[in-house]
Every structure is written in C-alpha cells, then in structure tokens.
N, C-alpha and C positions, 0 to 999 in steps of 0.2 A: 709611186708606182699602182696603178690597176690592177686591184686582184677581184677574184670569183668565190664565191662561196657552193654548195654541194646540197640541198634539205633531202632527205627520206625518210615518209611518210609511213608509217606502223601504223598499221589503221585498228590495232584488237586492243582489248581493255579485260579485265575481268569482270566488271560492273560498268554501270552505268552512273557515272557523276550525277547529282542531280542540275546541277547548273550548265553542264558540257552543250556547250551546240558544235563540236567537232566532227570530223567524220570519221568516224569506229566502229568498230562489229564486236562484241563479246564471243564469240561465235569463233571458235581460231580456223574451222574445218577450212580455208582455203590457205593456212599459213605457208605450207608445200608450193602449191603452185603461186603463191603472191611474192617468194620469195624470188621463185626463178621468173618471173616475170621482171624484177625490178631487175636481176642480171641482166636480163634482155634488152630494157630498159636504155638501161645504159650505153651497152653497147649500141642501144638505135641513134641514142644520141651523144655516143662520144664528141662529138666535133660542136657541139652545142660553146662552148667555153671558149674554142680557139682564139686569138693564142694565148688565152689570160692565164698564168697559174692561180694555184687554190690552195688559199690561205685558210677556210673555214671547211669543215664537213660534219653536219646536225642529222641526231636522228633524233625526231619528232614523234608525236601522235598525236590521239593514241596511248598506248605504253610499249616503248622499243623495249624495256629492261624483261619482258614477255617472253624476248626471243631467247633459242639459246645461241652459247657462247658460237656455236659452228657457223648460226647463219649470221647474227653479225663478223663474223671474220669474211668468211663469204666472198659478203657486200663488200668489207675493206678491200677486200685482194683485189676485187675486180675493179673499184674505184683509183688503186695505187698504180693496177696494171692501166689505164684507159687515159689518167689526168696527170696532170705536173701538180703533185703538191710539193708545197712547199718542205723544207725540214722541219720547222717548227710548228706546223699547222693543226689547229686549234681544231678537235675531233669531241664533239661533244654525243653524248646519248640521255634522255627522259629517263628517271627510272623510278620508280615507285619506291617507297622504303621498307615496303614488305618485301620487296624483291630481291634487295643488294645482302644477302650472308653472304657468310665471311667468302665463302668457295667464291660465289658468284661476281664477288668485288675483286678476288685476285687471278680471273679469268678477262674480266673487263681491262685490266691492268696490263694483263701481258695480249693484249689484244689490238694494242696500239690507241684503246679510247683512252686521254687523255683529260676529260673533262666532266663532271657531270653536273646534270642540270633536276633535282631531286625536288618532287612532285610534293611536301610538306603539305602545302597549304594553311596546316594549324596547328598548335604546338597542343591547343586543348583537345580532349575525346570530345565532349559536345560540340564543339565546332563542325570537328568530320563528321561525326554520327548523323547531325543535320544534314551535311551536304550528300550524305549515301558514301564516304570515303571509305576503301576496303581497309586503311594500315592505321592502328592508333598511335598517338601521341609518343606511348613510349618505343614503336619500330621507328618513329620520324628521327628519333635523339638517335638512338642504339646505328643507326642507317648512318650517318653524316659520320657519327664518335669511330665507324669499322671502316668506311673509306677513307680516313685519313690513317689510322693505320696500315692500309693495305697503300700505301702510297698518294692517292688522293689530294693534292693542297688546293683545283681547283675547280673548286664546287660552288654549286650556285643554288638554291632554293627557292621556290616559289611560296609567297603568304599572298593569303587573302583578308583583305579587310573588310568592314561594312556587314559584314555579317547580321542575320536578325539572332539577338539576342547576348549580343558580343559590344561590350562600352568600351572610352577609350581607357580605363585602367585595362582589361584583357587585352586589348592591341597593343598596347604600350609592354604588356610582358608577354608578348609573345616577341615581338620587336629583341628586347632584351633579352633573352631565348639563343634569339640567333645572332646577335652579337657576341653575348659569353661564349659562342662555339668558335666565334672568330671566322667566320662564313665570310669568303672573297666579294661574293656576288649576293645580291638580293632582287628576285623581280615580285613586285606588289603591287594586286589589283584588286579595284575595288569588285566586289559581287555584284552581278550584273542578271538582269532577267531576260534569259535570251527567249524569242519565242520556240515555243513546242521541243520546249523539253521539259524535264522532271518537276522543275524547281516553278515553270511558269504554271504547268498543269496546277498543283500542290496550292500557291496561290492565289490564281482565280475560284481553285476550290474553297478555299479559305481553311485548309490543313493547314497553310504554315503563313506565318506573316513576313509581309511584301518588308521588303528593303527603304530605308530612311535616309533618304538621298542628302538631309541635313548631318546626320551622325556623320558617311559615309566624307562631306567634304571636313568636319571635325578634324575624321580621325585622318583622311589625304597631308594637311597642314600639319598635323600635329609629327605626323611621318617623315615627312620631309624637315621639318626644324629637329627633329629626334636622332635619327640615321645624321646629316649632314654633322652634327655636332658630336656625334658619335664616329666621327671620320672616313665617313663613305663618302663618294662623291653623288650627283643627283644627276646622272649624264642623261638620262629619259626622263620622259615624263612617270613608266610604273619602274622604272632599272634604277638600282644604286648597288657600285661597286666602293674596291678599295683600291687606291689605286696600281695603275697600270693591270687591273683583274678586268676591266671592260667585255663584254661580254664578245670576239670579233663579228660573232657569224650576226648577231641581230644589228651589230654596229653595222654590217656591210648595208642589210637593209634599209637602214637610215640615211645614210651618203649615197644610197640608190646606184649600189656597186651590181652588176650582175650576178647572178645565182642560178643552179640550175635547179629546177626541186622532181626527185623520181617518186613515182605511186600514186593511189588514188588521192584526187584531189587536190594535188602536189598545183603548187605553183610556179611557176618560170620568167625572168627579167632577164635582158641581154641587150638594153635599153635604150634598142628599138622597138621591140612589139613584149607585151606579156603575155602569158598561154597559163592555161589550167588541166588540169587533166580531171577528167572523171572520176565524181562521190561516190560511184559502186565498184567493190571489188571483185564481182565474179564480171562484170563490164570492161573493167581495166584490163584483167587477165587474157576477157579472151581476145583483145582488142589487140592486148599485145603477141598474146600468142601466135596472132594472123601477121604478126607485120605491120602493125598501124599503129599509130600514136595517140591515145584516146583524148585529145582534148579540143580545146576552142581558144583562139588567138584573135588578140587584140593591138593592134599599130597604136604607137605611142606616138600623136604627133606632138610639134611645139607644145603646143598649149598645154596638153596632157602634160608635159614632162614642167610645166614652169611649173606649174598648181599643183603636182607629186612636190616638184624640191621646196616649194614653201611649205606642204605638209607636211612632209617628212622629216624636214630641218628645222621647225616649230618644236617639233618634238624632242629637241636634244637641246643640249648645255648650249651647244656653241649657238643656236639658231641660225638665224638666217645670213648665209656669208655673204653681205651687197654689193662687194668688190664682185666678187664672182657670178652673183644673179645677173650682174651690170654688163661681163664679161661677155653669159652665156643667153643673154634676153637682152640686151642693149638700155641704155641710160633712160630711154621715158618707162620703162619696166620700174626700174627702180624707184623714178620718183613720183611713180603712179603708187606703186606697193608703200612706200611710205605715206600716203596721201589718204591713201586706204586706211593706214595704221592709226592715224592721227585720232579718233574718237575713241580706240585703244593706250596709246600713252595718256590720254586724259584721265580717262579712269585709274591709269594704274595697273594694267591688264599686258601690259606691253613694253619693253625699255627698247630705246635704241641707244650705242653705246661701241664705241670703236668699228665701223663698218658692220654690226655684225645687229640684228633685228631678234628678239627673245622673248619667249614669255617673264611673266615675273611669276612667283611662287603661287599668288591669286588666280594669275592666265590661264596658268596651267590648269585648275580644274574646269574652264571652258575653253576649252582648247580646242575641242570640234565646233563649235561657235563659234569662235574668232579667224580658226581657218578658212571656215565655208566661208565667213563677209569677205575673207582677201582675196580667196577665187578669183582670177582675170576669167570675162567673157572672149567671146570670138572677137566682139568690136575692142577689147581693150586690147589685146595682145598686140 
C-alpha cells in the first residue's frame, strides 16, 4: 500500500552550531507569524497528497522543541483535520536535550507525538563545546532517561563521528553509551565542513584543526561492525535500528514515496515533480499571507526518476531491486546497470545477489562516487 509523509520545517535555534548549514534563525521574532503561515500553507496544499493516507509526520528544523506545546498542538490539529492519518502514524519531533524537561515531555506525549529524535551529537562535553552545541553531556543522558520515564519508547539519537580530537576509543565510548541506554534508533553522521558555516570559517582561519578523512573512514567501518554486533540493523548508510524501529518517515524518502514539506526551505515530492519553498522566513510568511506558495518546481522525467531510484536505493540495506528496476525502466536498463557496475564488483565495492544490487561495507565509504558512476545519460536510458 502506497503511503505518504508530511514534513514541517521549524527554522528556529537557540544558537548556531558551527557545522550546520540548514536554514534556521536564532531570532524567534517571526515565530507567531510563521505558525500562522504554516497553518495557512496546510490549507493551501491540502490536496497535494490525495488520495494517499499519511503514515508519518516529522517536525524538523532548526529546533522544533523550542515551540510551545500550544503551537505544536495547533499544527497537529490542522494536519488531522485536513489529511487522512493512519491510526499508527509515526509522529516525530526533533528535540535538543536541554529542552526536554519533565513538563515538556509530558506535554509532548499528550499532544500525540510518539517519537523523539534527540540531537545528542556526542556524550562528551569536549565535542559539544567544539561544535558549539548549547547542551551538556549530562543533559543528553537525562533527556533520554526522562523521555523513557514519560513513556517514550520510540527514540532516536543523532551522533557525530570524525570530530577533530576524537579517536577510535572516544567514538566507541559514545556508541557504547547509546547501546547501554538501549536506544532503538541511531543516526550517525561524519562531521562535514560545509561552505559558509562557522566551522568552515574557523578551519580556514586556522582556529580549528581540519577533519581527517582517514580517521572518519576508520570510525565508520568500526561503527558498522560494532553496532551490527550489538543487535542493530544497518538499514541505511547513516542509520541503524533495532528490529522494527526503522524511521518510517526517512524510509519513505529512500523508497521514493510522496511527501509534503511545509515551512521555509522545505521540499515536497509527489512522484512527478519536486518543489521547494523559499529559504527566507520573512518572504515565506509574506507570500503565504498573500495566498501564494513561495516555491520553485522541478519536473521529474523518466531519466531523473531512474537515477534517483539508483541513488536512493543504494543507500539502503536492501539496495537496488533489479526485478523492479526492469519492470519500471526496461530490461535494457537492468543489463546496462550491471555492465556499469562491473568494475565495482571487481574491487568488492558492490555486490549482486538474489535480484539485488547493493553496496558492501567498504563501498558505503564511496557511495556518492559509485552512485555518480552508475548514473545514466540521455543516450543510455
């Protein structure tokens, strides 16, 4: 059964993390106007997902946990009134540990939010200071324990590896804390130096050491072995879960399912076209208030759909379903893809088994390059 997801971008943060290049603001000045605009955008786009039911709602950002419970409830009530949500819909809120006190957690639980994605990043204070995170390691531990006390069982935490000054023992210690806490879902990312971030500026000015790719590679390979041996499924390059605890929302992206994105900079996809809202709080609000959708749109032709299928599928544990690929794109496409893959089979970066094409553990280190090499051109499709 085909299903859809809804993403709500909340573009507010207490302070700027040095590595972040997402759209956000450290000023809450437009908060009330933005909530009103989100409610109106929901009305304007109420038919976008028809006739599909919704099985996931995701509050991302930014820092959605900065919102008052009344704001979150108003948005959720509007979603429930306009869309067909399944009874077991996964409703996730991204949260910073320092926002999750007992009362906030009780309020979130009563609002209908049933999954928390907690931005821990590290259980080491020295890492948090280096990344300019607002919380401390003890707050991260307390937020997870308190979430459990308030009845949240479906919890994910973000962890970052490859931080300058972090060695393999430090990274292992971070993972072991998460395992000992029995966190059912872990999203683990290598620290990246994005242009126009504070981290990029500080490295360029020699105020911070640069990242070390070889250390990141070692920590990635060790992470895969360590977490899989601890009972986690490595179901997507950056994501690990206990059985039955995969993120429904993010899985819908990798499976090419439709989703509606609301708020400044949010993306949407309906199978035929992709659109994205303007990355400006004030311009977004002004446009929505005037009844216009501040977005750009891109048509998804057959070639783009083929290349996106390859890119997204290769990120997952299941890989590219060659039988489905042949059904959707033809037998010549299947044959050509296997031909293009031959060099990666030979160096053990790709495997072909039981109608599946998937990355090996070492191949996941080169996922972007391998994917680009497998992309089809106009004259191949």
